[in-house]
C-alpha angles and dihedrals in degrees: 000000000000126000090247091060087066094043096103090057089057090047091047091054097045109012090225135320090242088061098041096101099042095041092052093052098044099099104359139083099249149123118345090357118069092341099067108126108251133174131042122282094036102311115167147182122264131241128068101178110343123118115257113252119246112290143071127296133185123188126179132177135178116194133189126185135196122185122173122172096145094110114053091206097052120036133163141169123192128181119184121193122186106194134184122183122185121182125185106175118187089236121038135020125320118242135198123188132178127181141157114215123193116195114186145162125190139174128192105184090180089071099060096289096306110186133161147122146157140154125292140173110231113243095223123071090220098040088108122040131169132186119248092241092050093241096123144013138178132205112189114163146140118222117211135180089265097049108121119251125219142202090028088286112114119193115264139165097051135087114243133270105040132157129227126189128178127174121197121192139164141101131333121263109283097192144008141212115230128182132181117191140174124199120191134175132157096335096324119113133180126183123192138186116193129182128180129179139172136206116245129239092359119183128178142198126201139195132178136177090241093055125086093218141006119274128227158326088219136150111279141160144240121186140163139211128198124178132173121189130189117190131186133186128000127285117229119225089253092067112103118222116237110215134148128208104133135090129357141283127262093294127230110335132167119252111289144083127300131185127190124186122179144163123196140172124198138186141166115241125206108214126222091246104087091206095053125094121243120274123227116218124198123180117189143171123194145173120206123192118193116188113169117188112272094012138088122271117255120207122198123187124182145155117211139186115208122194121187131181135160112196115169106295094349121092122188117197108165129164125183127191108229136192111266090243091063094075126046123181142188130164091262103032145019139185133204122195116168141150114211117205132168091267094054106120116252125217114249114277096017135101136192094232109148095023128096112266088235130025142140126234127199121175134164123197123199122184116241100187144023122299113255116213131199121188122186146174122196135188129185121186115196103178127252092064095299115140138170121193133174140173135178152126131254126192133186138173133184114246148181116238128195135170147097139275112198113237091010112051121008090195133349142173127195130184090191099076129116144204118215142177136185134189110180131170127192130195119193123189129179125354121343115285 
């Protein structure tokens, strides 16, 4: 079995690595959205996993980085983040926050081992500027004893005042990542539009009053993030968040069209052995269609059983290829009935070490809450005619699971199971992004 035959399972678990950031922030208070640190002395945004209340939200961020370790005697890292968060909830006051945070660490071993760093908010409104096309940026600031700190990380290790200047320059952004998504569950809806972009061929130079000599030029980065969210209704506790953040995308593929459809059900299982760690069971069925330009379409269909367990120094990562009839699935229920014997095919790269050579597994999943749905479209322009586009829909619902695994769990029940589907299409044009 090739890795690509299991590709839809990866996509089903994570949507795609290219979407991980935007998917996670669609309906929730995370990352560069509501969670951007704002306010002096370590102030921050809220959130961390809750659904946004009904209303409209707009978050932007421009970031510039400088990292120089080329000289062992003088080293410095600087990360500048210019954040704006605007919230207009349907109920409650509107808020608007803007802040520039500069996080840095520097060492000048030629001055008696001088080292220090921290996070500060520049005193001047124009101490950090960046061009609209992300081709250049300048940080020119003086840090004093009264300069506000940020992210609960006050500056230490240096004598105040000290100056810090960094110049970034290069080419304009040649492409952008855009994502439009819609999350819905039991009367709650959240729509998002996210755009990110980066300057090209960026280099930077730096100087500071605590350094013996300027640093650079050295490769650096400038990038931007812009997200608008519109939310309606209120999400009950039974709605399951849909967020990515694991795994990778479809990997390098030639130009063409690709379509992945999958259904999977998962559950933890407490074994009979009281000293053993829980198992995690995933049953999945998927259909992959690969159609590169100028070539024939290839269709792959498979049903898999994945069993994971980490128990002390022992790690079980087994995957069996099952008959299609062994796993049935609907949006509100699923069943798995399989008999594993030594001749049952294994997925590539897995073994059954630590499991009985033969066993039967019977599990029934029943949804316990509403089905949450996330629909998305994504476009990435890379310059030179290269383009990556994707669209799809993901669903998930919390579930109860019960059943038996001979030789492992005589009988088990779990309220922490789930039922999931994915239908994702990719279009690749030009050279790889």
